[in-house]
N, C-alpha and C positions, 0 to 999 in steps of 0.2 A: 420628677411633675406626675402626679396618677389620673389618667383619663377615663369616662364615659359619657354615659349619655344625658345624665344629671338625673337617673333614679335607675332602683336594683331590678328591674323585671327584663329580659329577654337574656336566653342563652348566649348571644352574639354578646349582647351587651359585657355581662358576666367575663367573660372571656376578654374584651376589652379593660375591665376595670383590675383583673386579677394578671395577666400579660402585661401589663403597664400601654396597654394601648397599642403598640407598634405592629404586632402583627396583625390585632384584630382591624385595625384602616388598610390595612391591605386586602381584607377581605368584605369590608362593606363603603356602600356609598355615604353613609351617612358622615357628618363632620363631629368630629371627636372633641369635645372641650374639657379643660380641667377640672376635677372633683373637690368639690369643696373638705376640708379636711371632716366636718361632723358626716356629711356624704358616705366619706370611704371609712369612716367608725361602723355606720349602718350595714355597709355594704360587706365587709369583712366576713363577720359568718355566713354569710349566702356564698360568695366567692369558694370559701374554703371546705366548703361541699363539695364542691369539684376540683379546683386544681390549689397548689399551695399559694398563700398570699404573698404579694409581694410588694415591698415600701415604695417609695416616690426616689431612694439610690438606687436600688435594683436593676442593673438590664438586660435586658432578652438577647442575650449573645448563645455562637455556639458553645461556648465554654460550658456550658448549662446540658449541655447534651448528655444523657449517662456515656460513660467510659469503659471499654470494655474491658473484664478483668488479664491481666498480663502475671505470666507463669515464667521462669527462665526452667530451661531446662539442659542435662546435658548429657552426651553421650559417647563412646570411644568406640573405636572397632580399627580396621584396616585394609590394606592393599594386602590379598595373599597370594602368594604365587608360586609358581614350579617349572621349572625347566621338561619341555614334554618329554616322553619317557624312551622314544628313539635316542636323542640326544643326550640326556642324563647318563643312558649306563653306556654311552662308545666314549672311551678314553683317546679317540684320535681325533674326535668332532668339539669345536668349540662352540659354546651357544653364544647368542644373540638374543636382542629383542623378539625377533620373528620366531620363535623358539618357544617364548613364554607363555606359560598360561596364565590367567588369574581366575578368582572363582566369587561369582557373583551369586544374591540370593533374589530370588524374585516370585511375583503373583502370575501365573499364567494368562489368570480369566482379561490381563489388560494388558499382558504383555510390559510389566512395572519391574525394573533390573536393578539393584541398588549393591553398595558394599555394606555387609554386614557390619553392624553397631548393635549398640545397646548400652542400657542406662546402670550404673554403679547398683550392686549391693551394698549392703554397710559393711565399713570396714574396709570395705578394695584400695587398692591404688589405681591409679588412673591405668596402669600397665595391666594389670590383673583383671581390669573389667573389659578392655579392649580381647586380651586374650580368651578368658571365658566367654565371652559374646562370641566371638567368631570361633571356637569350638563348638558352640552348642545350634548356632545358624546355620554353620555348613557343614557340620562333622567332621572338618580337618583339624589336626592336631598342629597349632603353630609356634612358633619364634620367631621373639621382633629381633629385627638386624637393624631397624632403623625409626627414626620419627617424622612423620608430614606434615606436623602443623595442626591447624584448626579450621574449620570452615564453619561461619557462625551464617545463620538466616532465620528467618520466622514465618509465620502463617496462622491465621485462624480457626478455629474451630467450635462449634458450637457455643460464639458469643465471647470465646477465651482467647485472647492472642498470646503466641506462644513464642516465646525469644529460645534458641537453640545453639549452642554450641557443641561442634562433634570434633573430637581428636581423633586422628588418624594416625596407624601405623603401619610402617613395610614389615609383614611378616613374611617366611620362609615354611610353607608346608614342607612338615618334616614326619605325616602321618595321616591316619583316620581315610574316611572316605566318604565323600558327600552323599551317600544314602543315609548317613546316620545323624542328619539334620534332622534339628525339633521343628516340632508344627507351626511357627510362627512363620513360617514363607512356605510357597507348595515346593519350590524347588532350589534345590543349591547345584549350580552347575560351572564347571569348567568353559573356559572362552580362550581363547588366543588373546593375546593384549589390542591388537588392534580391532579384533572384533568386541570386546570387553568396553573398550570405548564406544565404539558407536551403539552399543546395545543400554548402556546407562542409562535411565532416566531422567538426575537430576545432573544439570551442567557443571556444580559445585563439586560432586562428587568425581564426574570425568577430570576433574582439574585436580583432584588429590588425584587419581590415578597417573593423570600426564605429570603431576611432581614425580611420583616416586619411580618414571622410566632413567633418571639419571641415576639414582641410588639400586636400581636391580643392575642396569647396564655394569657399574663398577663391584656390586658383588659377583657378576658373570666373571668380571675381566678376575679379579684376586681368588675366584674358586680354581683358577686353573693354573696359576702360577706357583 
């Protein structure tokens, strides 16, 4: 049923007709009454200049609110580690997690630190994407030695809802230098493992680094045997 006040005059009345009377009724003290079909027909041209006409079976619900556009995004990167120089060059010393350093990329203006990652180029495998992005963002030459799985999260930006998956690999630094990183971040920096856990801005990335620790320990043990 469509409701109104009995004529086509008045902006509040037009809102009542075009919106089925539900919201207009909450905003006025006047009594809404059912409109005859001939009255509805005369009022449709008036209402259509303001809002889309609603038929008698259309409901005014939250489902009619515009939904944000959604975009699915994929990235790949990794946890890149090395053993601190003093321990790595000592044949008589066994490295532990306390001797491990990881490289993070960050923005200095707000002290935001992240794991290096990025989106695939055409034709790349996931592993190729991860290696290239790490190389570009950190200046480090990496080698994949393990798979850390994926994290998923979502965020909104400028009316768009993004659903993102990031695949992480455990990588060993084999060369390069952090001074050679590209311009995407202000800095690439080595941190002791425990400090890196604290400096990471996002909890899900800290979890990825936490998952890497048993694999790093296993690598350190095998490297000495």
